[in-house]
N, C-alpha and C positions, 0 to 999 in steps of 0.2 A: 677688122676691128668692128665691133658693135658697141655703141654707147647707148645706155638707157638714160633718158632724161638729159640731153646735152645742153639744154637751154639755148644760148646764142651760138653754140657750136665751136668755141675756140679750141677745145681739145681735138675735136674732129678735124678742124682745119689744119692743125699742126700735124696730125697723123697723115692727112691727105697730102700735105706738102712734102712729107717725108717719103711719099711713095706707097703708102698703105692703101688698101681697099677698105673704104669706110662705109658703115651703115649706121642708122640711128633709129631709136624709138622715141618719139617726142609727141606728147599728147596735145601740146599747144600748136594750133595751126599758124599763129603769128610767128612762133619760133621756127616752125618748119619752113615757112616762106622766107624768113630772114636768112636761115642757113643756106637755102637754095639760091637766093638772090645774092648774098654776100660772099659765100665761099664756093658756090658752084657745085654743091653736093646735093644730088637728087635722090639718093637711095634712103628715103625717109618714110617711116611708118608711124601711124597714130597709136598702135597698140602691138604688143608682142604677138598676139594671136594672128595679126595680119601679115606677119613675115612668112613668106613661102616655106613650106616644109622641107624643100630641097636645099635650103641655105644652111650653112654651118659656119662657125667663126672660130678662129684661133684664139681670140681674146675678146672678152666682154667686160665693159666697165660700167659701174653704177655708183656715181658719187652723189651723196645727199638724196638718195632715192628710198632706201629701206624704211626711213621714218614715215613714209607715205603709204606703206604697204601693209594691208591688214593681215595677210597670210604669208609669212616669210618662207615657210617650207614650200608652199605651192609656187611662190615666186622663184625660189632656188631651183625647183624642178623644171620650171619653164626655161630657166637659164641653161641648165644641164642639157636639155633637149636641143638647144641651139649650139652648144659647144662641139667643136670637132674633137675627136679622140686626143687626149692629152692637152686639150685647150685650157686656158686659164681664165678665171673670173676674179676681177679686182673690185672690191667694194669698200666704200667709206661712208660712215653714217654717225649719228649721235651715239654717245656712250652712256648707257644706263648706269654703269658702274663708276662714272666719273665723280670727282669730288664736287663739281658744280651741281650735279643731280642730287647728291647726298645732302649738301649744305643748303641749297636754294630751293629744293623740292618744287612745289607748284609755281614758285616765283622764277624758276629758271626759264629763260626766254624760249627755250625749245618746247616747253610745255604749253606756251601761250600761242603757238602756231596751231590753228584749228585743224589743219590737215595732217598734223603729226600724230599718227595713231600707233606707231610702234617705236619702242625704245630698246634696241638690242644691247646686249652686253657681249664682251669678248667670248665668254663661255657659251652664251646663247647662240651666237653665230656659228661657233665650232660644232655645237650639238645639232643645229639645223642642217649644216652641211653634211655631217655624218649620216643623218637620216636618209639622205638620197645618194650617199656614196660619193660626194665630192670630197676630195682629199684636201685637208687643211695644211697648207705649206707654211703659212705664217699668219698670226693674228697679233696686232699691236695697237698701241694707243698714242695719240699725239694731239697737240693743240698749238695755236698761234701764241707768240709771246704776249704775256700780260692778259691772256684771255680770261683767266679766272678773276682777277681784280676788276676787269671791265664788266664781266657778267654780274659780279657782285654789286657794282655800282648801279647797273641797269635795274637789277632786282630791287635794290633799295629805293631807287627813284620810283619804280612802279608801285612798290608797297606804300610809299609816302603819298603818291597820287590817289591810291585806292582809299587810304585813310581819310584824305581830305574830301573825297567825293561824297556828296549827299547820299544818304542811304537809299533814296528813291530814284537816284539817277540811273538812267539806262545806258549801258555800254554801247558804243558805236560799232562794236564787233571788230574793230581794227586791232591787229596785233602790233606790238612794238617791234617784233622781229629780233633776230639774233644780232648782238652788237657788232659782230664781225661780218656776218653775211649781209646785214643791212647796207653795208658800204658797197655791195656789189651792184647796186642800182645807181651809183654815182657816175659821173662822167669818166671817160677814158683817162683824162688827165688826173683826176682825183684817184682813180684806181692805181695809177702808176706811183703816185706819192704814197698811197697806203702800202703798196707792195714794198717800196723802198724803206718805209718806216719799220715794217715787220722784219725785213732782212737785216736792217741795221740794229734793231733792238733785241734780236734773238740772243746775242751774247750777254745781255744784261738781265735776262730773266731765267735764272736756274730753276724756278718753280715749274715751268712748263715741261722742262726736260725731266725733272724728277717725277712729276705726275705721269708722264709718258712711260718712264721706266717701271712705275708701279702699276700700270694699266688703268690709271685713274684720270687720264686726260679727257678732254671734252669729246673727242671723236675716237671711234674704233674703226680700224681698217683690217682687211683680211685679203689674203691671196689664196684662192681655192683652185684646185685643178681637177679636171675630169679624168678618171682612169682611162687607160689606153683602150679598153674595150669599147668605150663610147656609149652612144645613145641606147643601144639595145640592152645594155646592162641597167641603165636608169629606168 
């Protein structure tokens, strides 16, 4: 397993504990040191280009990565070159076709992240994969319970603050962050409570399931597979 952008490495740690051979590309030295010290995982690289050409992977995962990538087709090509024949690539990113993007536009919190430079759609991901002959096995959309109303409230708050700010005020350049992702920096105990809340509330929010069925939920996910011919074909 190769994970691109593992952060603090919890997915890597789970895969490693399950007996998988794991590797990661993580640009942050702080996170690389944390993963090594906390989980005992040492196969870490600062960039895809630094992975030895002799290595290949049965599975590659990139969660919340594509929004930071300028050239998605080139990124997909790099992934394909690392996949073993018939290897699978799982990706999850923001959804440009989401109802949040349509309704909130520039006030969508995803647009306020300065390093978010790409906003893929389900169709866009499928077309990018086809360009380099990655087979699209499935593309779907999903979001956390009550994500749309929470995002709307955050956008309304930010719009109100912007209206009240003096016209000559200079922004501090800090992003408000995603209403759900922002909780990721909370303590482990708070994370546990948040996870319990979303698990318990899923049954009470039919909107998120409906948006997912329509392909209009906040995130788009895809499972792509390299053909059996492998790298030479790519």
